[in-house]
C-alpha positions as a Markdown table, in Angstrom:
| # | Residue | x | y | z |
|---|---|---|---|---|
| 1 | Met | -65.7 | -4.6 | 6.9 |
| 2 | Arg | -64.6 | -8.2 | 6.5 |
| 3 | Pro | -67.1 | -10.5 | 4.7 |
| 4 | Thr | -68.4 | -13.5 | 6.7 |
| 5 | Tyr | -68.0 | -17.1 | 5.7 |
| 6 | Pro | -71.4 | -17.5 | 3.9 |
| 7 | Gln | -70.9 | -14.3 | 1.9 |
| 8 | Val | -67.5 | -15.5 | 0.8 |
| 9 | Leu | -68.9 | -18.8 | -0.1 |
| 10 | Ala | -71.8 | -17.2 | -2.1 |
| 11 | Glu | -69.4 | -15.1 | -4.0 |
| 12 | Ser | -67.2 | -18.1 | -4.8 |
| 13 | Val | -70.0 | -20.0 | -6.5 |
| 14 | Arg | -70.3 | -19.2 | -10.2 |
| 15 | Arg | -72.1 | -20.7 | -13.1 |
| 16 | Asp | -70.3 | -22.2 | -16.0 |
| 17 | Val | -71.5 | -22.1 | -19.6 |
| 18 | Arg | -74.2 | -24.7 | -19.1 |
| 19 | His | -75.4 | -23.0 | -16.0 |
| 20 | Arg | -74.0 | -25.6 | -13.7 |
| 21 | Pro | -72.7 | -24.3 | -10.4 |
| 22 | Val | -68.9 | -24.2 | -10.1 |
| 23 | Val | -67.3 | -23.6 | -6.7 |
| 24 | Leu | -64.2 | -21.6 | -6.8 |
| 25 | Leu | -61.9 | -22.1 | -3.9 |
| 26 | Arg | -60.3 | -19.0 | -2.6 |
| 27 | Leu | -57.1 | -19.4 | -0.5 |
| 28 | Thr | -56.7 | -16.8 | 2.1 |
| 29 | Thr | -54.0 | -16.5 | 4.7 |
| 30 | Glu | -54.1 | -14.3 | 7.7 |
| 31 | Val | -50.8 | -13.0 | 9.0 |
| 32 | Asn | -50.6 | -12.4 | 12.6 |
| 33 | Met | -48.8 | -9.1 | 12.9 |
| 34 | Thr | -47.9 | -9.5 | 16.5 |
| 35 | Arg | -44.3 | -10.3 | 17.5 |
| 36 | Ser | -43.7 | -14.0 | 17.9 |
| 37 | Asn | -41.8 | -15.0 | 21.0 |
| 38 | His | -39.5 | -17.9 | 20.2 |
| 39 | Val | -39.2 | -20.3 | 23.1 |
| 40 | Ile | -36.1 | -22.3 | 23.7 |
| 41 | Gly | -35.8 | -24.6 | 26.6 |
| 42 | Gly | -38.9 | -23.0 | 28.2 |
| 43 | Gln | -37.5 | -19.5 | 28.2 |
| 44 | Arg | -38.0 | -16.6 | 25.8 |
| 45 | Gln | -35.2 | -15.6 | 23.5 |
| 46 | Arg | -34.7 | -11.9 | 24.1 |
| 47 | Gly | -31.7 | -9.7 | 23.2 |
| 48 | Val | -30.0 | -12.4 | 21.2 |
| 49 | Gly | -29.8 | -10.2 | 18.0 |
| 50 | Leu | -28.1 | -7.5 | 20.0 |
| 51 | Leu | -25.6 | -9.9 | 21.5 |
| 52 | Glu | -24.7 | -11.2 | 18.0 |
| 53 | Val | -24.2 | -7.7 | 16.8 |
| 54 | Met | -21.9 | -6.9 | 19.7 |
| 55 | Ile | -19.8 | -10.0 | 19.1 |
| 56 | Ser | -19.5 | -9.1 | 15.4 |
| 57 | Val | -18.4 | -5.6 | 16.3 |
| 58 | Leu | -15.8 | -7.0 | 18.7 |
| 59 | Ile | -14.4 | -9.4 | 16.1 |
| 60 | Leu | -14.3 | -6.6 | 13.5 |
| 61 | Ser | -12.5 | -4.2 | 15.9 |
| 62 | Val | -9.9 | -6.8 | 16.8 |
| 63 | Gly | -9.3 | -7.3 | 13.1 |
| 64 | Met | -9.0 | -3.6 | 12.4 |
| 65 | Leu | -6.5 | -3.3 | 15.3 |
| 66 | Gly | -4.5 | -6.1 | 13.7 |
| 67 | Ile | -4.4 | -4.3 | 10.4 |
| 68 | Ala | -3.3 | -1.1 | 12.0 |
| 69 | Ala | -0.5 | -2.9 | 13.8 |
| 70 | Met | 0.7 | -4.4 | 10.5 |
| 71 | Gln | 0.6 | -1.0 | 8.9 |
| 72 | Ser | 2.8 | 0.4 | 11.7 |
| 73 | Ile | 5.3 | -2.4 | 11.3 |
| 74 | Thr | 5.4 | -1.9 | 7.5 |
| 75 | Leu | 6.1 | 1.8 | 7.9 |
| 76 | Lys | 9.0 | 1.1 | 10.3 |
| 77 | Asn | 10.5 | -1.5 | 8.0 |
| 78 | Ala | 10.1 | 0.8 | 5.0 |
| 79 | Gly | 12.1 | 3.4 | 6.9 |
| 80 | Ala | 14.9 | 0.9 | 7.7 |
| 81 | Ser | 14.9 | -0.1 | 4.0 |
| 82 | Ala | 15.3 | 3.5 | 3.0 |
| 83 | Tyr | 18.3 | 3.8 | 5.4 |
| 84 | Arg | 20.0 | 0.8 | 3.8 |
| 85 | Thr | 19.3 | 2.1 | 0.3 |
| 86 | Gln | 20.8 | 5.5 | 1.0 |
| 87 | Ala | 23.8 | 3.8 | 2.7 |
| 88 | Ala | 24.5 | 1.8 | -0.4 |
| 89 | Leu | 24.2 | 4.9 | -2.6 |
| 90 | Gln | 26.5 | 6.8 | -0.4 |
| 91 | Met | 29.1 | 4.0 | -0.4 |
| 92 | Tyr | 29.2 | 4.0 | -4.2 |
| 93 | Ser | 29.4 | 7.7 | -4.1 |
| 94 | Met | 32.5 | 7.5 | -1.9 |
| 95 | Met | 34.0 | 4.9 | -4.2 |
| 96 | Asp | 33.6 | 7.2 | -7.1 |
| 97 | Ile | 35.3 | 10.1 | -5.2 |
| 98 | Ile | 38.3 | 7.8 | -4.4 |
| 99 | Arg | 38.5 | 6.5 | -8.0 |
| 100 | Ala | 38.7 | 10.1 | -9.2 |
| 101 | Asp | 41.7 | 10.8 | -6.9 |
| 102 | Arg | 43.6 | 7.5 | -6.9 |
| 103 | Asn | 47.0 | 9.1 | -6.4 |
| 104 | Asn | 45.9 | 10.4 | -3.0 |
| 105 | Leu | 44.5 | 7.2 | -1.3 |
| 106 | Ser | 46.1 | 8.0 | 2.1 |
| 107 | Ala | 43.9 | 11.1 | 2.5 |
| 108 | Tyr | 40.8 | 8.9 | 2.6 |
| 109 | Asn | 41.8 | 6.4 | 5.3 |
| 110 | Thr | 39.8 | 6.7 | 8.5 |
| 111 | Asn | 40.4 | 3.1 | 9.7 |
| 112 | Ile | 37.5 | 3.5 | 12.2 |
| 113 | Tyr | 34.0 | 4.7 | 11.9 |
| 114 | Ala | 34.2 | 8.5 | 12.0 |
| 115 | Asp | 31.7 | 11.4 | 12.2 |
| 116 | Gly | 31.8 | 14.3 | 9.8 |
| 117 | Pro | 33.2 | 17.7 | 11.1 |
| 118 | Gly | 30.1 | 19.5 | 9.9 |
| 119 | Asp | 31.8 | 21.8 | 7.4 |
| 120 | Gly | 33.0 | 19.5 | 4.7 |
| 121 | Ala | 32.8 | 20.5 | 1.0 |
| 122 | Pro | 31.0 | 18.3 | -1.4 |
| 123 | Gly | 33.2 | 15.8 | -3.2 |
| 124 | Thr | 35.6 | 15.5 | -0.2 |
| 125 | Met | 36.0 | 12.9 | 2.6 |
| 126 | Ala | 34.6 | 15.4 | 5.2 |
| 127 | Gly | 31.7 | 16.3 | 2.9 |
| 128 | Trp | 30.9 | 12.7 | 2.4 |
| 129 | Leu | 30.9 | 12.1 | 6.2 |
| 130 | Asp | 28.7 | 15.1 | 6.7 |
| 131 | Gly | 26.3 | 13.9 | 4.0 |
| 132 | Leu | 25.8 | 10.6 | 5.8 |
| 133 | Lys | 24.0 | 12.3 | 8.6 |
| 134 | Val | 21.6 | 14.0 | 6.2 |
| 135 | Thr | 20.9 | 11.1 | 3.8 |
| 136 | Val | 21.3 | 7.9 | 5.8 |
| 137 | Ala | 20.6 | 8.6 | 9.5 |
| 138 | Pro | 21.4 | 11.3 | 12.0 |
| 139 | Asp | 23.9 | 9.0 | 13.8 |
| 140 | Ala | 25.5 | 7.6 | 10.7 |
| 141 | Lys | 29.3 | 7.2 | 10.6 |
| 142 | Gly | 31.6 | 6.3 | 7.8 |
| 143 | Gln | 34.7 | 4.3 | 7.4 |
| 144 | Val | 37.2 | 4.1 | 4.6 |
| 145 | Val | 40.2 | 1.8 | 4.5 |
| 146 | Cys | 42.5 | 1.9 | 1.4 |
| 147 | Asn | 45.5 | -0.2 | 0.6 |
| 148 | Ala | 47.8 | 1.5 | -1.9 |
| 149 | Asp | 49.8 | -1.6 | -2.6 |
| 150 | Thr | 46.8 | -3.6 | -3.9 |
| 151 | Met | 44.8 | -0.6 | -5.0 |
| 152 | Thr | 41.7 | -1.8 | -3.0 |
| 153 | Cys | 39.4 | 0.2 | -0.8 |
| 154 | Ser | 36.7 | -0.8 | 1.6 |
| 155 | Val | 34.0 | 1.7 | 2.4 |
| 156 | Gly | 31.6 | 1.1 | 5.3 |
| 157 | Ile | 28.7 | 2.9 | 6.9 |
| 158 | Gln | 27.3 | 2.3 | 10.4 |
| 159 | Trp | 24.0 | 3.6 | 11.9 |
| 160 | Ser | 21.5 | 2.8 | 14.5 |
| 161 | Asp | 18.5 | 0.9 | 13.2 |
| 162 | Ala | 16.5 | 0.8 | 16.5 |
| 163 | Arg | 13.4 | 2.1 | 14.7 |
| 164 | Ala | 13.1 | -1.0 | 12.6 |
| 165 | Thr | 11.3 | -4.2 | 13.7 |
| 166 | Gly | 13.7 | -6.2 | 15.7 |
| 167 | Gly | 16.2 | -3.3 | 15.8 |
| 168 | Gly | 18.3 | -3.4 | 18.9 |
| 169 | Ser | 21.3 | -1.7 | 20.4 |
| 170 | Thr | 23.6 | -3.3 | 17.8 |
| 171 | Pro | 24.2 | -0.8 | 15.0 |
| 172 | Ser | 23.5 | -1.7 | 11.4 |
| 173 | Glu | 26.4 | -1.8 | 9.1 |
| 174 | Ile | 27.0 | -2.1 | 5.4 |
| 175 | Asn | 30.4 | -2.5 | 3.7 |
| 176 | Ile | 31.8 | -2.7 | 0.2 |
| 177 | Thr | 35.3 | -3.6 | -1.1 |
| 178 | Ser | 36.5 | -2.7 | -4.5 |
| 179 | Gln | 39.6 | -2.7 | -6.5 |
| 180 | Leu | 40.4 | 0.7 | -8.0 |
């Protein structure tokens, strides 16, 4: 039971050392536990918290979709980069094969981008062309142009890079020329 005002006042009066009455002030606050209705412009504010949460979720979902799109583009470009790296390695591999057999330069001339026959032995021109399809891309083609007079050879690889960002119908190509 809650004390009434005179009872609280009586309890608050104390006597000091000389028996003079001393009034102690007690500060009490009552908290109204009912829901307060905020009024803006004469209307109640209802559902604003839910609306704010929904807008926050929308903004967050758009951001997450943007991150997913960036991840997809990154994966595509990483694949294209792997193709270029493998093509460079295969070009240097063919140059090493040619350097090992300098006396037979005419056997390596293709003059155009050619496919492998599918049954080439490793360390040969046919084996190198077959290996391009496995290591670079399924549609990769190789080209070797050697000049016996100047002892120079150009090795090139061509493949479709349509998977990469901005990839189109024009095939990607990488070439190297070296003097033997």
